[in-house]
Steps between C-alpha positions, in 0.01 A plus 500: 500500500225691686159342513212725421233485758165570329361844582135519591312827516204476743227763479236505778352773709489270809819550702461174688473294177807671371694427814393134492589454135840669552597253773387202309647596171836610647525171679474341157786727377288720275591864469182685607375854440183593690274788381190630677427769243639615170418784269618343177527120481672509165782719625530295820530170318737643235730627773490194723503239223347223718478141380141479615227737631262379783208746499198536719168537305343748738735782589352799673652729235458280184362189351756226454346388173542847354866503616557156349344615168737799500804273553390246237441777242859612522713299256812537729313374804245256362719194553529553873257255670231674701312304760193661652377401842165580658264402777226501238525162331222592260738760352733225356362520142511884503864492617605246235310696232708804599817318388610361831703186469339345804255561787539413867217514748555661842556372757749301314682178586864596517622180326255555218609865468868393487434230244310742281780757517757234416294381205476845347862587565610177341279556203604863435868480568584134437613475862474184705339605825336229714290535811493199714403653831 
């Protein structure tokens, strides 16, 4: 029986952050898709069917809270956890109000990030993912 590795879609316009997250997440056996820019987030998520979306709040081409609202408004996509991350900790409430399942402040502690991802993947899919370092 093939084990399903959770698929995480990461959307950020900072190439270095994408590269760092790719290395860390792949080491933890996540399937990772990295996006620096997308024209239609609904189509992207429908096509990729990720288990979780990790989304930057401040994209050069869009506001992450608007993208989150778009995903959460679609009944076929609303159950996919969306975690918004931002260097602006004061944006936490705005991000959560947009429908985000969680908020992570940049720069983030990798263990905290991994624990948050595992928590939301477990909750949404009934999977048992643990992060112990």
